[in-house]
N, C-alpha and C positions, 0 to 999 in steps of 0.2 A: 651574496650568499656564500658562506664558507663551505668547504668540502664536508665538514662535520655536519653542518645543518642540512646539506643536500642529502647525506646518507640517512637522515631521519626526517622525511618531509612532514611528519606529524607535528614537529616543532614549528613548522612554518605556517600551519593553518591558522587563519585569522579567528578572532573571537566570535564572529557571527556564525561560523561553522560549528564551533563548540556550543554556542548558545542554542542554535537550532537543534543540534543533536541532543543536548540535555533536555530541551523542551519536549521533543518527540519521545524521548525515553520516558519521562514522567507521564506524559499523556497516554502512552500505550500501556503503562502499568495500570492506570485508571481504567482505560477502555477495555482491555482484555479481561479484567476482573468481572466486568458487567456484561459486555456484549457477547462473550462466549456462552454465558449461561442465560442470557435474555430469552432465547427461544424456549428454554426449559421453564422459565418463569411464566411465560405466556401459556405454554401447554399444560404444565403441572399445577400451577397455582390459579391462573385465571381461566383455564379451560378453553383457550382460544383455538379454533380450528386451524389446521395446517395451511389452508388456502389464505386465511387472514394473516397468518405469520408471514407468508410469502409476499402478500400485499404490502405489509408494513416495511419489509426489507426493500421491496421494489421502489416504493415511494421515496424512502430514505436515500437510497443510492442514486436514484435518478436526480433528485434534488441536489445532492452533493456534486454530481457531475456537471450539471448546468451552471451552478454557482462557481465552480472552479474556472470555468471559461470566463464568466463575467468579472470575477475578482482579479484574475490575471490581467485582463484588459484594463481594468480600473487602476491597477497598480502602475501600469505603463503611463496612463494618462496623468496620474498624480505624481509620477516619478518617486513613488514611496512604496516600500514593501512592508516595513516593520509593523506599522500600526494596523494595517489590514490583517496581518497575521495575528497580532495581539487580539484584535476583535474576534477573530474566528476561534482562537483558543479559549477566549473568555466566554463566548456564547456556549461552547460545549461544556466548559467547567461549571457554569452556573446552571445549565439545564439538567445535568445528570442527577443531582440530588433529588429532583422531583420524582424520580422513579421510586423513591421511598414511599410515596403516597399513592402510587398508581394502583387502582383497583379494577380498571377495565382495560381492554385492549386499545380503546380509543385514547386513553390517557398515556399509554405506552407509546402509541403512534405520535402524539404531540411532542413527547420528550425526544423520541428518536428523530423526528423531523428537525427539531431545534438543534440537536447534536450534529446532524449531518449538514445543517445550514452552516454551523460553525466550521466543520471540516471543509465544506466547499469554499468558504470565504478565505480560509488560511492557507490551503495547500499550494496554489499556484504562486501567490506572493512569497511564501516561504522558500519555495524552490528557486524562484528568481533571485531572492536575497542571497542564497547560498552561491548561485552562479555568479552574481555580481561581485561577490566578496573574494573570489578565488582566481588565481591565474589559470589559463587554459591547461598548462601542463600538470596541474594538480586537481583538475575537476573530477576526475574519476575517483581519486582518493577521498575528496570532500563528500561526494554523494555516497560513496561506499561507506564512509564513516557514519554518515547520517542514517543510512539504512541499518547499519549495525546497531546504533543506539536505539533506534525505533524498535528493532526486533528484540534487543536485549530487554527492553521494557515489556514486550509481549511475554517473554519467558518469565520474568519476575511476576507479572500480573497473573498469568496462568498458575504459577506456583502458589502465589498468595491465595488465589481463589480456591485451589485444591485444599490448602491448609484450613481456610475458613469453613469450607464444606465439611471436612472431616471433624472440625472442632465444634460445630454448632448443630449438627443433626446426626441422628442415629443412622445405622446402615440401611438407608432407604433409597430406593431407586429414584424417587421423585424429589425434586427440589422443593424446599419449604419457603414460605414467605419470610420467616424470621431470618433464615440464612441469606436470602437475597437482600433483605434490608440491611443486614450487617455488611454485606459487600458494598452496598451503595454508600454507607457511611465511611467505610475505610477508603474507598476509591476517590472520595472527594478531596482528600489530602493531597495526593500527588497531582491531581488535576489543577488545583489552585496553585501549587508550587510551580507547575509548568508555566503558567501565565506570568508569575513573578519573575522567573528566570529570564524569560524573553523580554520583559519590560526592562529589567535591570541590566542586562548584559548585551543585548543586540543593538546594533547601530545601523541606521539607514545608510545605504550607499547610493548617492544621487548619480543618475546617469548624466554623462556629459552632453548627450544629445536628447532632444525632445522628439517624440514620435508625432507625426502630423496626421496619423490615421484618426478618423472620426467615427469609423464604423467598426463594429466587432465582427471581423471576417478574416478570411485567408488572404485578402488583398494585401499586397506589399511583401508577402513572403515568397522566397524563391521556390523553384520547382522541386529542388532536392528535399526541402522540409516537407512540402506537400506529399511527395512520394513516400517519404518515411512514415508520415501519418497513415497513408494508404496501406503500407505493409503492416504497420502496427494494428490496423483495423482487421486485416485478414488473420493475423496471428491470434488476436483477442477473440475472434469469433470461435476459435477452438479452445479458448481458455475459460471454461465455464466456472461458476462459483465453486470455491473449495468445499462448500457444503456437500457437493456430490462425492468428494473424496472421503468426507466423514461418513456419509451414507454407505459408501463402498466398504469402508473399514468395518462398520457395524454389520453390514451384510455378510462380510467374510468372518465375523465372529468376535470382533473386539468389543469389550465392555465399555461403559462410560468412563471408568477410571483409566482403562487402557487407551481410549481415544484421547483423553486429556494428556496422558503421558506422551503419547505419540505426537501431539501438537507441540508439547514442550521440547521434544527431541528435534522436531523440524525447525523450530525457532532458534534453538541453540546452534544448529548447523548454519542456518541463515545468518545469525549474528556474528559467529566466529569468522565466516568467510567473506562477508560483505566488504569489509575494509581492504583486505589483501587483494581481492578480485577487482575492486574498484580501482585501486592503485595500479594493478596490472594493466587495466585498460588504458592508463596513461602511457604505457610502454608499448604494448602490442597493437593498440588500436581499438576503438569502441566497436566498430562493426565486426571485427573478427571475434570479439568476446561475445557480442550479441548473437552472432551466428552459432558459435559454439554452445552458448546457453540454450538456444532454441533447439539445436540438435539433441542436446541432453534432455530437454523437455520432452521431445518426441519419444525418446527411448524410455523415459520414466513413465509416460502415459501408456506406452505399450506394456510396461510392467504392471501398472494399475489394472489394465485390461486382462492380463494373464494370471494375476495373483490368485492363489487358491486358498490361502489361510490368512488369518489376522496378522500373524507376525511378518508375513511377506509384505502386506500392505504397510505395516509399520516401517520396515526396512526401506521400501521404495519411497515412502513419505519423507524419511530422513534424507534420502538422496534428492528429493524435490527441493530441499533447502539450497542445494548447490545451484540449481537453475535460478532461483530467486536472487541469490547472492551475486551471481554473475551478471544478471540482466537488469534488475530493477533500478539500481543506482546508475549503472552504465548508460542505460537508455536516456535517463534524465540529463546526464552529462553530455550525451550526444546531441540532445535538443539544444543545449547551450552552444555547442560547436557550430550548429547549422544556422543560427539566427543572430542578428545584431542585438547588442545589449539593451537598446532602448525598446525592443519588442519582446523581450524574454517573458515578461509576465503574460502577455497574450499567447505567446507560443506554448508556455506551460499550461495555460488554460485550455488551449486546443488539444494538446496532447492528453491531458487528464480527462477532458470531455470525451475524446474518442475512446479511450480505455474504458471509462465508466459507462458510456452509452452502449458500446458494443457488448458489455457484460450482460445486458438484458436479453438480447437475442441469442447470445452464446448459451446462457443458462436455459432459455426456452428450448433451444435446439437439443441441448444435452438431456433435458427432461423427456422430450419426445423420443429421442433415440433410446434412452433407458427403458421407457415404457413399451416401445414397439419392438425393439430388437434385443433387449436385455441389458444388464448392468455394464457389460464390457464395451458396448457400442459407443457411448460418448467419449471414451478415452481413446479408442481407435480413431474417431473423427478428429479429436484434438491433435493426435500425432500427425495425421495427414495434413491438416491445416498448418501445423508448425513447419512441416517440410516445404509446403508451398510458399510460406513466408520467407524461409531461408533462400529458396530459389529466387524469389522476387528481389530480395535484398542484395543478392550476389549479381543480379543481372545489370545493376546500375551502379556506377561509381558516384558516390555522394561527396560533394565538395564541402568540407567542414573547415572552420577557421584554423584550428591547430592541425598539426601533421599526424594526429593520433586517430584519424578516422578510418584509416585503410582497413 
């Protein structure tokens, strides 16, 4: 590598990283156009009770979490990442257009279930494909770039959704069926393009070693990786669904348009900073950046608890993007540092499953705290659990493959 190439590591990133980033960008353009407004479609158009909306989301996310575990393990057994990822993206792309015909909450549940099956199948093999394709000293940059692309897609998707809403319906608080059906049609295009990009540009990276594991379990992983999963579980218990942040924004006075603009602001911050902060983890160490991100998270959640106005929530939500940019990609790079290449699919499956499955009790706890002690309580709890996770991560020195884990 020449000094000039080293000064711009983006030029050294392999095609798989760019292909996965472009695929995630296009998929998020499609998903954010629909999923952000899907609860409004259920409530405003189909008259679905709030409890059933929660049930739909709970089934969808739990399904996704369990399949992330299974698909990661399967990608290790097959020593193949690409085609499992293609299958997952393909299932999601094919299922979403059926929302155009949905006339009952049961129909929405079936489509949502299929979409999350696709997400569950693709996520862990895709993460392993990125990790397999990049040198350890550039893992943070690769995962940071991927998160930036994913989040940039969310920004564009939310913006397009806002444009479609303003263009297709009068100044009405409720979402109309016609508007939602228009969004379904428009969102199909980037979803199909995402699958085409992954098929055309990604290449499988075969592991030099074959895993001998026959069971889907933690067996065979070192104690450092297991401890990291434990710490992640503790932190995630205080990281409830961001729906509570939206409810908090509404409770503090933000309108639907204001909330949408707030989400766009958050995703812009997230997208702009993910790449630089991911690259920074290659230099200062993954653990240091995760600790810093979790400390920032604790302060931000204290901000959510103490905010008195809608604009204050908007400001704190923008800062929330800094936490995501610092931690989301870095944590996935850290997983690759802690495990051998032939077991990365299973490792990402376990990591994603822990995050996904802990989200259910986290949101349940947040809902109970909100109802019993008031809207500020779940955010205070989240800040406390983040601090506990920081202490736990600092208590033990985790041995990672590169020297960037300190």
